[in-house]
Steps between C-alpha positions, in 0.01 A plus 500: 500500500314172457403487868292809457271347235189382688157410358222704676246295703208415281715516183662153550387413132772724381772279656610335183553833333734648753775317322466703192690822482315827424603610153562843609770391751874476434604145381691298755760241410299199623189589291390264227326596167156325494305483171129440565418296181142545389431235242455610142627850569857487352674339790681245284650785307623671817664179612646445157649847500631473855671157439608507148575860414604626852667185618302498827449195722137410520274311734188343359413130425785448252780438752337186643530304175723189477446407856616827661183510702658232726825708561563553873668848445438793290712526191500662142421271208531583137215418269530605125763754575312680792576454871222400738493423866384143574164580656146531365335827590186429285343250758422525868710191582782652294481827701510309822818319378654831396415661817652206708819518297539876560459628154475862565791510744719296256557780261504248215224651296446824306131456432245289674173430301171364641130545443446454881531857629391441853664163548839613363529717804622183688833533306578839639584640845562843654870489391421348156191674356338447176491795250185419299416604146258362238384568153129527411307437191166657392242270675286408192797426290648283786168315532483433129861385495433266807193362325688404186800383703261250685285394211752454227 
């Protein structure tokens, strides 16, 4: 049960990670899929497949367009045929807003995406844990891609 999960003394630095589920444990109803987006590693493709091909509701920066960053409640918004939740999980301020609005407990999203692994823990709690996954790219290829992305 959630009450039994306690961080040992001296290991308080692990506190943000207690809200992530162990991938070897059974999935609970309240768990949320969390995609740790490492830039220039194929994350855009993952989100494109999830949103367009699989019809999943995504959480990234897209849902706050057209003034939805001022909405006082969570809701789904459609952008170019894909559903998003009206929060931005690609910035620290956006993560705070998403946490304050209760994103994980809302059950509105199918996939939360962010490049802030430690900070995204604020979205989850012991009843609504994040189930993290990522995609990685060979480091030299990623560095070259990032160089050309920034310089061109």
